[in-house]
C-alpha positions as CSV (number, residue, x, y, z in Angstrom):
1,K,-12.5,-49.2,12.0
2,L,-9.1,-51.2,12.5
3,S,-8.0,-49.5,9.7
4,I,-8.8,-46.1,10.6
5,Q,-7.3,-46.5,14.4
6,L,-4.2,-48.0,12.8
7,N,-3.5,-44.8,10.0
8,A,-4.5,-42.8,13.0
9,G,-1.6,-44.5,15.6
10,A,-4.8,-45.1,18.5
11,L,-4.7,-48.7,19.5
12,P,-6.2,-49.7,22.6
13,V,-2.3,-51.7,23.6
14,P,-1.1,-51.0,26.7
15,I,2.5,-49.6,26.6
16,K,5.6,-51.1,28.7
17,L,8.4,-48.1,29.4
18,I,11.4,-49.9,28.9
19,E,14.3,-47.5,28.0
20,Q,14.1,-43.8,27.5
21,R,17.5,-41.9,26.6
22,N,18.4,-38.4,25.7
23,V,19.9,-37.0,23.1
24,G,21.4,-33.9,23.1
25,A,22.5,-31.4,20.7
26,T,26.9,-32.6,21.6
27,L,26.4,-35.5,19.3
28,G,25.4,-33.8,16.3
29,E,28.3,-31.4,16.9
30,E,30.4,-34.3,17.8
31,S,29.7,-36.3,14.2
32,V,30.1,-32.8,12.3
33,N,33.6,-32.8,13.8
34,K,34.7,-36.5,13.4
35,S,33.6,-36.1,9.9
36,V,35.1,-32.2,9.2
37,R,38.3,-34.4,10.4
38,A,37.9,-36.8,8.6
39,G,37.6,-34.5,5.6
40,V,40.6,-32.7,5.7
41,I,42.7,-36.6,6.5
42,G,41.3,-37.3,2.7
43,L,42.1,-34.2,1.8
44,L,45.7,-34.1,3.2
45,L,45.7,-37.8,1.3
46,V,44.7,-36.5,-2.1
47,M,47.3,-33.2,-2.1
48,F,49.5,-36.1,-1.2
49,F,48.8,-38.2,-4.6
50,M,49.0,-34.9,-6.7
51,L,52.0,-34.0,-5.5
52,S,53.8,-37.3,-6.3
53,Y,51.6,-38.3,-8.7
54,Y,51.5,-34.9,-10.8
55,G,55.0,-33.2,-9.5
56,K,54.7,-29.3,-10.4
57,L,51.9,-29.7,-11.5
58,G,50.2,-31.3,-8.5
59,L,51.7,-28.8,-6.6
60,L,50.0,-26.1,-8.2
61,A,46.7,-28.3,-8.1
62,D,47.2,-28.6,-4.6
63,L,47.4,-24.5,-4.0
64,A,44.8,-24.0,-6.1
65,L,42.8,-26.4,-4.3
66,I,43.6,-25.0,-0.8
67,N,42.3,-21.6,-2.5
68,Y,39.3,-23.2,-3.7
69,G,38.3,-24.4,-0.3
70,L,39.3,-21.0,1.7
71,I,36.8,-19.3,-0.6
72,T,34.4,-22.0,-0.8
73,L,34.2,-21.4,3.0
74,A,34.1,-17.9,2.9
75,V,31.1,-17.7,0.6
76,Y,29.2,-20.0,2.9
77,K,29.8,-17.6,5.9
78,L,29.1,-14.7,4.1
79,I,25.7,-16.0,2.9
80,P,25.5,-18.0,5.2
81,V,25.3,-21.7,5.3
82,T,25.0,-23.5,8.7
83,L,27.3,-27.0,7.5
84,T,25.7,-29.7,8.9
85,L,26.9,-33.4,8.5
86,P,25.1,-33.8,4.9
87,G,26.2,-29.8,4.5
88,V,29.8,-31.7,4.8
89,A,29.4,-34.0,2.4
90,G,28.3,-31.6,-0.1
91,F,31.6,-29.8,0.2
92,I,33.6,-32.5,0.2
93,L,31.7,-34.1,-2.4
94,S,32.4,-30.3,-4.6
95,V,36.3,-30.8,-3.6
96,G,36.4,-34.0,-5.5
97,M,34.8,-32.8,-7.9
98,A,37.8,-29.8,-8.5
99,V,40.1,-32.5,-8.1
100,D,38.4,-34.7,-10.9
101,S,39.0,-31.6,-12.8
102,N,42.6,-31.3,-12.5
103,I,43.2,-35.2,-13.1
104,L,41.0,-34.8,-16.5
105,I,43.2,-31.5,-17.1
106,F,46.5,-33.0,-16.5
107,E,46.0,-36.6,-18.0
108,R,44.9,-34.5,-21.3
109,I,48.1,-32.3,-21.1
110,K,50.1,-35.5,-20.2
111,E,48.7,-36.9,-23.8
112,E,49.1,-33.9,-26.0
113,K,53.5,-34.0,-24.4
114,R,53.6,-37.7,-25.6
115,M,52.1,-36.6,-29.0
116,G,55.2,-34.7,-29.5
117,K,53.7,-31.1,-28.7
118,P,55.8,-28.3,-26.7
119,L,54.5,-28.1,-23.0
120,K,51.8,-24.5,-23.6
121,I,50.5,-25.8,-26.3
122,A,50.1,-29.2,-24.5
123,M,48.7,-26.9,-21.8
124,E,46.0,-24.9,-23.7
125,L,45.3,-28.2,-26.0
126,G,44.7,-30.4,-22.5
127,F,42.6,-27.9,-20.8
128,G,40.4,-27.3,-24.4
129,R,39.7,-31.5,-24.3
130,A,38.9,-31.2,-20.7
131,W,37.1,-28.5,-20.4
132,D,34.2,-30.0,-21.8
133,S,34.1,-33.4,-19.7
134,I,34.2,-30.5,-16.7
135,R,31.3,-28.6,-18.3
136,D,29.2,-31.4,-18.2
137,A,30.0,-32.7,-15.0
138,N,29.5,-29.9,-13.2
139,V,26.0,-29.5,-15.1
140,C,24.8,-32.4,-14.4
141,T,25.7,-31.9,-10.5
142,L,24.1,-28.2,-10.7
143,I,20.6,-30.0,-12.3
144,T,20.8,-32.8,-9.6
145,A,21.7,-30.4,-6.5
146,F,18.5,-28.3,-7.8
147,I,16.4,-31.1,-7.9
148,L,17.3,-31.9,-4.3
149,F,17.3,-28.5,-3.5
150,N,13.5,-28.8,-4.3
151,P,12.9,-25.1,-4.3
152,F,9.3,-25.1,-5.6
153,N,8.3,-27.7,-3.0
154,W,7.4,-30.5,-5.5
155,T,5.4,-32.8,-3.2
156,F,6.5,-35.8,-5.0
157,L,10.6,-34.3,-4.2
158,N,11.8,-34.8,-0.6
159,V,12.1,-31.4,1.3
160,S,14.1,-32.5,4.3
161,G,16.7,-30.0,5.4
162,T,19.2,-32.4,5.5
163,V,18.4,-32.7,2.0
164,R,18.4,-29.2,1.1
165,G,21.4,-28.3,2.8
166,F,23.6,-31.3,1.2
167,A,22.3,-30.0,-2.2
168,L,23.2,-26.1,-1.5
169,T,27.0,-26.9,0.0
170,L,26.8,-29.0,-3.7
171,A,25.9,-25.9,-5.6
172,L,28.0,-23.8,-4.1
173,G,31.0,-25.5,-4.2
174,I,30.7,-26.2,-8.3
175,T,29.7,-22.9,-9.1
C-alpha cells in the first residue's frame, strides 16, 4: 500500500509552503541574449585567431565564416526555427565545426608547401587530403543529430523539445 502511495505521490503528509516564486519568460530571453552575446564574442576571438595565425588564408576563412553564419541564420528564418538556448548551442557548435574544417585544410596546405609544392598544387592536395576527415566528422555529427532529434519517437530515447532544438540547429548548420 505504501509503495502504491509513493508511486502515485499521494502521501497523507501535511505540506507547509515556505517560499513561492514565479519565473517569467524574460528569464529565458535574458539567458538566450547572454548566450548570443557570448557566441558573438567567441566568434570574434576565433576570427582574430584565424587572421593572426593564418594571415591571408585566415582572412578568407573569416569572410567565409561570416557568410556561413548569415546563410545558416537565413535558413533558420525560412524553416522557421525558434532559437532557444540549446538551439544557440547547436548553432555555435556547427560554427566550431566549420572553423575546424578550415584549420584541417590550412594545416594540410602548410604540409604540402613544406614539401616544396607550389601553392596551387598544395591547395588542391591539402583540400583533398582534409576532405576525408571533414566528411567523416560531418556524417558522424549528422547521425548523432538524427538520433538526438528522434524523429520516430523511440521510447528509449529522449524526446524533449530542448534536445530536439539542439539537434535541429546542429544538423541544419552542418548541412
